[in-house]
C-alpha positions in Angstrom: -7.3 -38.8 3.8 -9.1 -38.7 7.2 -11.8 -36.1 6.7 -14.4 -38.7 7.8 -14.5 -41.6 10.2 -15.2 -43.9 7.3 -11.8 -43.4 5.7 -9.7 -43.0 8.9 -6.9 -45.5 9.5 -8.0 -46.0 13.1 -11.7 -46.3 12.4 -12.2 -49.5 14.5 -10.3 -48.0 17.5 -12.3 -44.7 17.3 -15.6 -46.6 17.2 -14.5 -48.5 20.3 -13.5 -45.2 21.9 -17.0 -43.7 21.2 -18.8 -46.8 22.5 -16.7 -46.9 25.7 -17.2 -43.1 26.2 -20.9 -43.5 25.9 -20.8 -46.1 28.7 -18.2 -44.7 31.0 -18.1 -40.9 30.4 -14.4 -41.1 31.0 -12.0 -40.0 28.2 -8.9 -41.5 29.8 -10.5 -44.9 30.4 -12.1 -45.0 27.0 -8.8 -44.1 25.3 -7.1 -47.0 27.1 -9.9 -49.4 26.2 -9.7 -48.4 22.6 -5.9 -48.5 22.5 -5.6 -44.8 21.6 -3.4 -42.4 23.5 -4.9 -39.4 25.4 -2.8 -37.1 23.2 -4.2 -38.8 20.1 -7.7 -38.2 21.4 -7.1 -34.5 22.0 -5.3 -34.2 18.7 -8.3 -35.8 16.8 -10.7 -33.6 18.8 -8.8 -30.4 17.7 -8.3 -31.6 14.1 -11.6 -33.3 13.1 -15.1 -31.9 13.4 -16.6 -35.4 12.9 -14.5 -36.5 16.0 -15.8 -33.6 18.1 -19.4 -34.5 17.1 -18.8 -38.2 17.9 -17.5 -37.3 21.3 -20.4 -34.9 22.0 -22.9 -37.6 21.0 -21.2 -40.2 23.2 -21.1 -37.9 26.2 -24.8 -37.1 25.6 -25.6 -40.8 25.6 -23.7 -41.1 28.9 -25.5 -38.1 30.4 -28.9 -39.6 29.4 -28.0 -42.9 31.1 -27.0 -41.1 34.3 -30.2 -39.1 34.2 -32.2 -42.2 33.7 -30.4 -43.9 36.6 -30.8 -40.9 38.9 -34.5 -40.6 38.2 -35.1 -44.3 37.7 -36.4 -43.8 34.2 
């Protein structure tokens, strides 16, 4: 059962993906770093709400970092 991140078989890779995405803002690069295929990422995004939320939170963290860098916050 994969209804949550906690019981997903690729939990460690997904956590690495979210961490990388929050630092790079790049899905392809983050997928490569986490050893997940792009197709897998988009499949998870379509299939799991928790994955969509994790991606959105990671992208928000990246955007905050960019904003902070741009305005020297």
